[in-house]
C-alpha positions in Angstrom: 5.9 24.2 4.3 6.9 21.2 2.2 4.2 18.7 1.4 4.2 15.2 2.7 3.2 12.2 0.6 1.6 9.4 2.6 1.9 6.0 0.9 -0.7 3.7 2.4 -0.7 0.1 1.7 -4.2 -1.4 1.4 -5.8 -3.3 4.2 -5.8 -7.1 4.2 -7.4 -8.4 1.0 -9.2 -11.7 0.4 -6.2 -14.0 0.5 -6.9 -17.3 -1.1 -10.1 -16.2 -2.8 -10.5 -16.3 -6.5 -11.4 -12.5 -6.3 -8.4 -11.2 -4.3 -9.1 -7.6 -5.1 -11.4 -6.7 -2.1 -10.8 -6.1 1.5 -11.6 -8.6 4.2 -13.5 -7.5 7.3 -10.1 -7.3 9.1 -8.7 -5.2 6.2 -11.5 -2.7 6.7 -10.8 -2.6 10.4 -7.1 -2.0 9.8 -7.9 0.8 7.4 -10.2 2.5 9.9 -7.6 2.3 12.7 -5.1 3.9 10.3 -7.4 6.8 9.6 -7.9 7.4 13.4 -4.1 7.4 13.9 -3.5 9.8 10.9 -6.4 12.2 11.7 -4.2 14.7 13.5 -2.0 15.1 10.3 -4.9 15.8 7.9 -5.9 19.2 6.8 -8.1 21.2 4.5 -7.0 21.1 0.9 -5.2 17.7 1.2 -5.1 15.6 -2.0 -6.0 11.9 -2.1 -5.0 9.6 -4.9 -6.0 6.0 -5.4 -4.5 3.3 -7.5 -7.0 1.7 -9.8 -7.7 -1.4 -7.8 -10.8 -2.1 -5.7 -8.8 -2.8 -2.6 -7.2 0.6 -2.9 -10.5 2.4 -3.2 -12.0 0.5 -0.3 -9.0 1.3 1.9 -9.3 5.0 1.0 -13.0 5.0 1.8 -12.5 3.4 5.3 -9.4 5.5 6.1 -10.7 8.9 5.0 -14.0 8.3 6.6 -12.3 7.5 9.9 -10.1 10.7 9.5 -13.2 12.8 9.1 -15.1 11.2 11.9 -12.1 11.5 14.3 -11.7 15.2 13.5 -15.4 15.8 14.0 -15.5 14.0 17.4 -16.3 16.6 20.1 -14.3 14.7 22.7 -10.7 16.1 23.2 -7.8 14.1 21.9 -4.7 14.1 24.1 -2.6 13.0 21.1 -3.7 15.9 18.8 -4.9 18.6 21.2 -8.2 18.8 19.2 -11.4 19.5 21.0 -15.0 20.5 20.3 -15.9 22.3 17.2 -13.0 21.0 15.0 -14.1 20.9 11.3 -13.4 17.6 9.5 -11.0 17.9 6.6 -13.4 16.0 4.3 -10.6 14.7 2.0 -12.0 13.2 -1.2 -10.2 10.4 -3.0 -11.4 11.8 -6.4 -8.1 11.2 -8.3 -7.2 7.8 -9.7 -3.7 7.0 -11.0 -3.3 3.4 -12.2 0.5 3.8 -12.0 0.0 3.0 -8.3 -1.4 -0.5 -9.2 0.3 -3.6 -8.0 2.2 -5.8 -10.4 0.4 -8.7 -12.0 1.0 -11.3 -9.3 -1.1 -13.9 -11.2 1.1 -13.8 -14.3 4.3 -13.7 -12.3 3.3 -16.8 -10.4 2.0 -18.6 -13.6 5.3 -17.9 -15.4 7.2 -19.5 -12.6 4.8 -22.4 -11.9 2.5 -22.9 -14.9 0.7 -25.8 -13.1 -0.8 -23.1 -10.7 -2.4 -21.1 -13.5 -5.6 -22.9 -12.4 -6.6 -21.1 -9.1 -8.3 -24.2 -7.7 -5.2 -26.2 -8.2 -3.1 -23.6 -6.4 -5.6 -23.5 -3.5 -5.6 -27.3 -3.2 -1.8 -27.3 -3.1 -1.6 -24.7 -0.4 -4.4 -26.2 1.6 -2.4 -29.4 1.8 0.6 -27.6 3.4 1.1 -27.4 7.2 1.2 -23.6 6.9 -0.5 -22.4 3.7 0.5 -18.8 4.0 4.2 -19.6 4.5 4.0 -22.1 1.6 2.6 -19.4 -0.6 5.3 -16.9 0.5 8.0 -19.4 -0.4 6.4 -20.1 -3.8 5.8 -16.4 -4.6 9.3 -15.3 -3.5 10.8 -17.7 -6.1 8.4 -16.4 -8.7 9.3 -12.8 -7.9 13.0 -13.6 -8.1 12.5 -15.0 -11.6 10.6 -11.9 -12.6 13.4 -9.6 -11.4 16.2 -11.7 -12.9 16.2 -10.0 -16.3 16.8 -13.1 -18.3 13.1 -13.9 -18.8 11.7 -10.4 -19.6 10.1 -11.5 -22.8 7.8 -13.8 -20.7 6.0 -10.8 -19.0 3.7 -8.1 -20.1 5.4 -5.7 -17.7 9.1 -6.2 -16.8 10.5 -5.5 -13.4 12.4 -2.3 -14.7 9.2 -1.1 -16.3 7.3 -1.6 -13.1 9.9 0.3 -11.1 9.8 3.2 -13.6 6.0 3.6 -13.5 6.0 3.6 -9.7 8.7 6.3 -9.5 6.9 8.3 -12.1 3.7 8.1 -10.0 5.6 9.3 -7.0 6.9 12.4 -8.8 3.4 13.0 -10.2 2.0 12.9 -6.6 4.6 15.5 -5.6 3.4 17.8 -8.4 -0.2 17.1 -7.4 0.6 18.3 -3.9 0.7 21.9 -5.1 0.1 24.2 -2.0 -1.5 21.4 0.0 0.1 20.0 3.1 -0.5 16.3 2.3 -1.0 13.9 -0.5 -2.7 10.6 0.6 -1.8 7.8 -1.8 -3.7 4.4 -1.5 -1.7 1.7 -3.2 -0.1 -1.7 -2.7 3.2 -3.1 -1.3 5.0 -3.4 -4.6 4.8 0.2 -5.6 5.8 1.4 -2.1 8.9 -0.9 -2.1 9.8 0.2 -5.6 9.7 3.9 -4.6 11.7 3.2 -1.4 14.3 1.3 -3.5 14.7 4.2 -5.8 15.1 6.7 -2.9 17.4 4.5 -0.9 19.4 3.2 -4.0 19.4 -0.4 -2.8 19.5 -3.6 -4.9 16.6 -5.4 -6.4 17.1 -8.2 -3.9 16.8 -5.7 -1.1 13.7 -4.2 -2.7 12.1 -7.6 -2.6 13.0 -8.0 1.1 11.5 -4.5 1.8 8.3 -5.6 0.1 8.0 -8.7 2.2 8.1 -6.6 5.4 5.2 -4.2 4.4 2.2 -4.6 6.7 -1.3 -4.3 5.5 -2.6 -0.7 6.2 0.9 0.5 6.9 2.1 4.1 6.5 5.2 5.3 4.6 6.0 9.0 4.4 7.9 10.9 1.7 8.8 14.6 2.1 8.7 16.8 -1.0 11.9 18.8 -0.7 13.5 21.3 -3.1 16.1 18.6 -3.9 13.5 16.0 -4.6 11.6 13.3 -2.6 13.0 12.1 0.7 12.0 8.9 2.6 11.0 9.9 6.1 9.1 6.9 7.5 8.8 3.3 6.2 6.1 0.8 7.1 4.7 2.5 10.1 2.1 0.4 11.8 2.0 1.2 15.5 -1.8 1.8 15.1 -2.2 -2.0 14.7 -0.5 -2.8 18.1 -3.9 -2.5 19.9 -4.5 -6.3 19.9 -3.2 -9.5 18.6 -4.2 -10.4 15.0 -4.3 -6.9 13.5 -0.8 -7.2 11.9 -1.0 -9.1 8.6 1.2 -9.2 5.5 -1.2 -11.0 3.0 
């Protein structure tokens, strides 16, 4: 049976904090709910890969722990048909691949708006807006457009084409890592997921940016490893977050 690569965007991080690279309490809850939803798919011998960021690792810990606990739960699950005595798959996120890291959003923003290199100044500006999150999205979208433009590549440590190439290389490496296992669980960020989807769908850079804006925290994207290569099966699944208002976030 062909392997499936599960691309998991990290749970909500600490938006607005100087140290963004950690999950909020809500992000941890989102990650646990995802694990509960994905438990019926997990099996012995599955492979887990983390990007090199703390929010990736924390999401993996919460999600994989929830998978194991759900599979060990003696109560029957109508969704999975599982019952008492089911052995937890105990997937370990013991592989790290920094190619799944997000782009350097701090540098991208600073190159577009140097006045916001100072984090406190950025926070002050956003706090003065009627909707700080929307204001940040508008500012960041403009910064991303500049990064993808191509005319300013010398301003960045990693260009947009270089970022795309490393993300696609990471996806192919994950397919190789699958081996005989049924699943590869990849804990990453929205940018790499959108870059891989762009490659597989052959859409424009502008469309890739639009795809990235739609990605929900702790969402689930599936790739099938076929003889002809990788195929996109599911993009941005997040039905597990429909349980109550406030669980669906983008930043």
